[in-house]
C-alpha positions in Angstrom: -17.9 -153.5 131.9 -18.2 -157.2 131.9 -20.8 -159.4 130.1 -23.2 -159.6 133.0 -23.1 -155.9 133.5 -23.8 -155.3 129.9 -26.8 -157.6 130.0 -28.2 -156.0 133.1 -28.0 -152.5 131.5 -29.2 -153.4 128.0 -31.1 -156.6 128.1 -33.7 -156.6 130.8 -36.6 -158.5 129.2 -34.6 -161.4 127.8 -33.3 -164.2 130.0 -29.8 -165.5 129.7 -31.2 -168.9 128.8 -33.0 -167.3 125.8 -29.7 -165.7 124.7 -27.7 -168.9 124.9 -27.4 -170.4 121.4 -29.0 -167.3 119.9 -27.4 -164.0 119.0 -25.0 -163.6 121.9 -22.3 -166.3 121.5 -19.5 -164.5 123.3 -18.1 -161.3 124.6 -15.0 -159.8 122.9 -13.1 -156.8 124.1 -16.1 -155.5 126.0 -18.6 -155.7 123.2 -21.2 -158.4 122.7 -21.1 -160.2 119.4 -24.5 -159.4 117.9 -24.3 -161.8 115.0 -25.0 -165.5 115.2 -21.7 -167.4 114.9 -21.4 -170.6 113.0 -19.3 -172.7 115.3 -17.4 -175.6 113.7 -18.8 -179.0 114.2 -16.3 -181.8 114.9 -17.2 -185.1 113.2 -15.1 -188.2 113.7 -15.2 -191.1 111.2 -13.0 -194.0 110.2 -11.3 -194.2 106.8 -9.2 -196.9 105.3 -5.5 -196.2 106.2 -4.5 -195.8 102.5 -7.3 -193.3 101.9 -6.3 -191.3 105.0 -2.7 -191.2 103.7 -3.8 -190.1 100.3 -5.9 -187.2 101.8 -3.0 -186.0 103.9 -0.6 -186.3 100.9 -3.0 -184.3 98.7 -3.4 -181.7 101.4 0.3 -181.3 101.8 0.8 -181.1 98.0 -1.8 -178.3 97.8 -0.5 -176.5 101.0 -3.9 -177.0 102.6 -5.4 -178.8 105.6 -7.0 -182.2 105.3 -10.2 -180.6 106.5 -10.1 -178.2 103.6 -9.6 -181.1 101.1 -12.5 -183.0 102.6 -14.8 -179.9 102.6 -14.0 -179.4 98.9 -14.8 -183.0 98.2 -18.1 -182.7 100.0 -19.0 -179.5 98.2 -18.4 -181.2 94.9 -20.5 -184.1 96.0 -23.4 -181.7 96.9 -23.1 -179.8 93.7 -23.2 -183.0 91.7 -26.2 -184.2 93.6 -28.1 -180.9 93.1 -27.3 -181.0 89.3 -28.6 -184.6 89.1 -31.8 -183.6 90.9 -32.2 -180.6 88.6 -31.7 -182.8 85.5 -34.3 -185.3 86.8 -36.8 -182.5 87.5 -36.2 -180.9 84.1 -36.6 -184.3 82.4 -39.9 -185.0 84.1 -41.1 -181.5 83.2 -40.1 -182.0 79.6 -41.7 -185.4 79.4 -44.9 -184.1 81.0 -45.2 -181.2 78.6 -43.9 -183.1 75.6 -40.9 -180.9 75.0 -38.4 -182.3 72.6 -34.9 -181.1 71.7 -36.3 -179.8 68.4 -38.6 -177.5 70.3 -36.0 -175.7 72.3 -33.2 -176.0 69.8 -29.7 -174.9 70.6 -27.0 -177.5 71.1 -29.6 -180.1 72.0 -31.4 -180.1 68.6 -30.6 -183.0 66.4 
């Protein structure tokens, strides 16, 4: 059975247009893929030549792809940004409620 045959038998009330970009992204070995696939997004950007060489060298040294190295760098960037936002939020809360290091003790107490 091909993909169109499967749809005619099993999906009568949903149009193909509704399915596109939704749960059916492909048809593999006669079975529809019923989970939403996360397709990779290609992004092109320009780096200084030296930085590009350093990324490639680091990737080769770690037996990884340059993409993996850049993904890890972005993940660290996001984690740092989230930590800074959390710190800022906690600082505002502490200031608003007049919480000092002596109140919550631990390693922060003076």
